[in-house]
N, C-alpha and C positions, 0 to 999 in steps of 0.2 A: 561724629563726636567733635566737640570744640576743644582743641588743644591749646588755645591761647591762654595766657596767664591773666588772672584777675588783677585788679588794681592793687589789692593787698599783696599778692604774690610778686608783682613787679617791684613793689616797695621793699619786700623782703630780699629779693634778688639784688637790688641796688645797694641795700644796706650791708649785706654780708660780703658782697664782692668788693665794695669800697673799703670795708674794714680789712679784708685780706690784702688788697692791693696797696693800701697805705701803711700798713703796720707789719706785713709778713713777707718781706722780700727774702730772697734766697740766703743772703748773708745772715739775716736775723734768724731765720730758721735753723741754720747750721749752728749758731750759738745756742739756740734753745735745745736742740737734740743732744748737744754736748754737755748740758747742765746735769746736775745730780738727779733731778726728778725726770728729766727728759721732756718736759713741757713747761710752759710759762704760766705762772699764777696770774701775772698781770694780764695776759691775753684772755685767760679764763674769766677774770673779773670784767673785762670789757664785753665779753660775750653775754655775761649776766646783766650788765648795765643796759645793754641794748635789747634785752628781752629774748635773746636768741636761745637761751637754755630752756625756755618754756614753750618753744614753737610747737612741739607735738602734743602737748597736754591740753586737756579741755579747759575752757575759760574759767569754769567754776573751781578748778584746781590751781588757778594762778597762771595758766598757760595762755597760748594764743589760738588754740583749737585748730592747729594745722593738720593737714593730711599727707597723703603720699607725695603729692607734687611739691609740697613745702619741704619735705625731707629730701627729695631729689634736688631741689634748688640749693639747700644747705650743703648737700654732698658735693655738688658741682663746684661751689666756691672753695670748699675744703680741699678738693682735688687740685684746683688751679694753684693753690698756695702750698700744697703738701702740708697742710696744717696737722700737727701732731697732738693737739690738745684732746683730752679723752671724751669727746662728744659722743662717740659711738657707745663706749662702755657705760658712761654715767647717765646720759640722757636717754638714748634710744633703748638700750638693753635694760639697765638697772631701773631707770625711771619708768620705762614702759611696763615692766613687771609689777612695779608698785602701783601704777595707775590701773592695771587690769585686775590685780589680785589683792591689793592692800586694803586693810580696814580703813574706815573713815579717819581714825586716829593716825594710822601710818601714812596715809595720803597727806594729811594736814601737816604732819611734822617732817616727814622725809622729802616729799615733793617740793615743799616750800624751801627747804634747805638746798635741794638740787637746783631749782630755778634761780635761787639767790646766789649760786656759786659757792655755797658754804660747805657742801658735802660732795665727795667723790664716791661713786659706786663702781662695782665690778661684778660681772656675772660669771661665777665659777661653775662652768657646766662641762666643757670638754674634758676628756680623760685620756690617759696614755694610749689606750687601745680602742677608743670609740670611733676613730676616723672621723667621718662627717655625719654619722647617724645621730640625729637629735634625741632619739629615745634611749640611746645606749648610756646607761648610768649604773655603775657598780658601787659607787660611794653609797654607804648605808646610813640611815638615821634610825636609831632605836629609841623608843619611848622609855623614859625613866621616870622615877617618882617626881623629880623636880623639873622635868623638861625633856630635852632630846640630847642624844649623844651621836656625834657625826664621826665617821671613820672612812677614809679613802684618799684618793689622789685626784688632783685636777691639773690639767695641762693647758698651756697657751692661753692663760687668762688675761684678757686685755686689761691693762692698767691695774693688774692685781696687786702689785707692790705698793702703789701710791694710794689705793682706795681707802677711804675711811670705813666703809661698810661693804662686806661681801654678801652677795646673794648666792647661796650654794645649793645646787640641786643634789638630792640624795634619794635613794630608793628606800621605801618603807615596806614594799611588798612586790611580789612578782619576779619574773625572770629579768636578767640584766637589760634586755632589749624591749621589754613591754612598754607601751605608752602609758598604761595605767600603773599606778604605784609610785609615781615620782612626786616628791615634795620639794618645796623651796624654803630655805632657812636663812635667817639673817645672822651673820657672824661679824662681830666688830673687829676692827684692826687690833692686833696685839692679843687676841684671845689665847688662853693657855692651850697647850698641846697642838698648836698650829704653826707650821713653818712655811714661810713664803720666800721663794728665791726669784727675784726679778732679773730680767735680762733684756737688752735691746734686740729688736728684730733687725732684719736686713734693711728695712725701710726707714729706720729711725724711730718707730714707735716702740713701746715697751710691753712685754708680756711677762707672765709669772708662772712658775710651777708651785703648786700648793699641796702640802701634806697635812691631812687632818687625822690625828691619832687620838681619838676619844675626846673630841672637842665638845664641851658641855655648854648648852645654851638654854635659855629660859623657855618655858612652855609657850609663851606668846610670841617668841621670836620666829614666827612663821609667816609666810605669805599664802593667802588663800586656804584651800582645804588640802592638807597633806595627802598625797596620793592622786590628786586630780589636777595637776598643774601643767600637763603636757600641751594642752591647747594654747595656753598663754605663752609657753616657751616657743612654740611654733610661730605664733603671731608676732612676737617681738623679733624673732629671727627674720621674718618676712620684712618687717620694718627696717631692720638692719641692712638687709640686702638691697632695699630701695635706696637707702642712704649711700651704700657702697656703689650701687649702679651709677648714681649721680657723681660720686667721687671719681669713679673710673672715667666717666665722660669728661669731667673737668681736667683730669690729668692728661687724658688723650688729646684734648684741645690744645693744651700748652705744648705737648710733645710734637704735635703736627705743626703748629705755628712756628715753634722754635726750629724745627727741621727745615721747613720751607724757607725761612729767613736765612738759615745757614747755607742752603743751596744757592741762594741768590747772591750771597756775599763771598763765599769761598771760591777761589779760582784755581783751575787746573788746566794746563796746556793753553794758557792765555785767555781762557774764558770762564765765565761763572759755571758752576756745576749745574745750575738750573737750566742751562742750554743743552745739556745732554738728554736726548729723548728717553733713554732707558731710565734715567733718574726721575724724569718727569712722570713716567708711568708708575714708578714706585711711590712717589708722593701722592699721586691720584689714588692709588690703592689705600694709602693711609687715610686719605680724606673720606673715601667710601666707607671704610671700616668705622670711622668716627660717626658718620651719619647713621649707619646701621645700629651702632651702639646707642645712640641717642634715641632712636625709635623704640628699642627694647627697654630702655630705662623709663621712657614715658609710659609704655604699656604696663610695666610692673607697678609704677606709681599710680596709674589710673585704676588698676585692679586691686589695690591694697585693701579696700573696704568691701570687696565683693565676697560672695560665699567662698568657703574654704577651698573647694575644688578649683574654681576659676582663679582665685588668688594664687594658690600654690603652683598651678601650671604656668601662670605668667611669671612668677618669681623664678622658677627653675629655668624657664626659657630665657629670661633675661640674664641670669647668672651664667648659664652655659654660653650663650651667644656673646655676651660682653667679654667673657673670659677669652674667647677665641679672638675677637677683634682687638682686645687690649694687647694680647700677645703679639699680634701682627704689628700693631703700631709701635709698641715698645722695641721690638727687635729691629724694625726698619729704622726707627729713630737712631738707635745705636749704630747700625751699619752705615747709614748715610752720613753720620758725623765722622765716621772713620775711627781711628785709634783714640782720638780725643774724647769720643763718646763714652769710653770706659773709665775716664778719670773722675776722681772724687770732686774735683773743682767745677765740673760742668754739670749744670742742673739736669740735663736730659737723662743722665744716668740714674739720678734719684727718682725721676718720674717712672722710669722703666722698672726700678726695684719696687716701687709702691704698687704698680700694676700687677707685678708678679704676686705680691702679698695679697692683694685684693682677690685675685683668682682663688687663692687657697683658703680664705676666710669663709666659713659656713658652707664649704663644699666647692670643689673645683669643677672644671668643665666636664670631666668624665662622670663625676658623681651626679651632677644635675642633668646631664643627658639621660642617664639611666632613670633618674627620678621622674623626669618629664615623661618618659615612655611609660613608666609604671602608672603615673597619675592619669595619663591619657587612656591607657587600657582599662583602668578602673572606672573611668567616666563613661566608657562605651556600653 
């Protein structure tokens, strides 16, 4: 298999990495995460102007027709700069669901607004007791004379407070953990009987807790066929994990390079730390973990368009393996920096925090190890 990038992919990589390098230094990022919204509208507009918000969408929908490798490339640049703009929530999750399930009218109006940077989306799916199970949905949707009524709670909704439009998963039939019976519903910001509480995460990104107490929506405010949306949910989560795999690799790259440079310049007992053999070995372990994570990210990206069984095995393998390698790199980076590695002013601490958060998004190491084993048994 040829793992080299195409000319278009190299251009994408150069474009997004240059944007992050020239406009998203650490001091700028700290100002952005300290703002009221927690991200920069100016940076978001730049992403739109460069066409980066349309990368995953088909060309006939105004996108660039990118695939798994393109998402990985974007994720790597996002990880290198610790970019906090809502690409994952708006483009990959929300936009992906609209692309897969939306009517022609919804695709035309909503995706064009996403690609143009005009509309922010959020996927309200996780619930207080759902852990990492994608089919676990207790929030309910009841058909009424004029549309639908939504009732339930959603937790850790990425970009939930800033989103202009929420895509809410709710159950119309079946048990709380059935794959069948899940619908997706469009809820506008400020809808009556909906409360949103936004909060910053440990990594500078923002999440929200959402309460829906009889939220009424129109009959046509749905995506796809109510009750038959799980396959699309699973697919956009796979896309999200590919983006996160790339992001983890990008963050690990910076953590490794920063740590190696610190060992070369910091002196102890009259010589640089890099001259101590035990520290050399630990730096090599970090480098090995990084290369293994890259291989897993490439595998997941390459399998994104494969049949469901192959795709999901590769996704869980990547999520579990990269989670393990990222933890090693993050912990070693902190330890090899010594006490200064724990301070807010040093970038390496922020990379370690983001790596922790990436591990917990859409399933941690333990969850995906168990899932990979179950998928492998089912395939035999």
